[in-house]
C-alpha positions in Angstrom: 9.1 20.7 -54.2 7.5 17.6 -52.4 3.9 17.0 -53.0 2.3 16.2 -49.5 -1.4 15.7 -50.6 -3.5 15.9 -53.6 -7.5 16.1 -54.2 -9.5 17.2 -57.1 -9.5 20.9 -55.9 -6.2 21.2 -53.7 -2.6 20.1 -53.5 -0.6 20.5 -50.5 3.0 20.9 -51.2 6.4 21.5 -49.3 8.4 24.0 -51.2 12.0 25.5 -50.7 12.8 29.2 -50.4 14.6 29.0 -53.4 11.6 27.5 -55.3 9.4 30.2 -54.1 12.1 32.7 -55.2 11.8 31.2 -58.8 8.1 31.3 -58.4 8.0 34.9 -57.3 10.6 36.1 -60.1 8.3 34.2 -62.8 5.0 35.9 -61.7 6.8 39.2 -61.4 7.6 39.0 -65.1 4.1 37.8 -66.0 2.5 40.8 -64.3 4.8 43.4 -65.3 5.7 42.0 -68.9 2.5 41.3 -70.4 0.3 43.8 -72.0 -2.9 44.1 -70.1 -5.1 43.8 -73.1 -4.1 40.2 -73.7 -3.2 39.1 -70.1 -6.2 36.8 -69.3 -6.0 35.4 -72.8 -2.3 34.4 -72.7 -2.2 33.6 -68.9 -5.9 32.1 -68.4 -6.2 34.2 -65.1 -7.1 37.8 -64.4 -4.1 40.1 -63.6 -5.7 40.7 -60.1 -5.8 37.0 -59.5 -1.9 36.6 -60.5 -1.0 39.9 -58.3 -2.7 38.5 -55.4 -0.9 35.1 -55.7 2.5 37.0 -56.1 1.7 39.2 -52.9 1.1 35.8 -51.0 4.3 34.4 -52.1 6.2 37.6 -51.3 4.7 37.5 -47.8 5.7 33.8 -47.2 9.2 34.8 -48.4 9.3 37.8 -45.9 8.1 35.3 -43.1 10.9 33.1 -44.0 13.7 35.6 -44.2 12.7 36.5 -40.7 13.1 32.9 -39.1 
């Protein structure tokens, strides 16, 4: 992963397919392996937000595989 630019609220990165697969797997475990009642406390975000990020990463991986 390479950091391209950073501001107070955003970071632009260049990330490999393998790194995205790692993030995808980790987020999948987080979304499906933690009890709903303690999810936000343990993760710091609502489950829906994490699931949306997982979905976006999945879409990017799908696009990469069709290139």
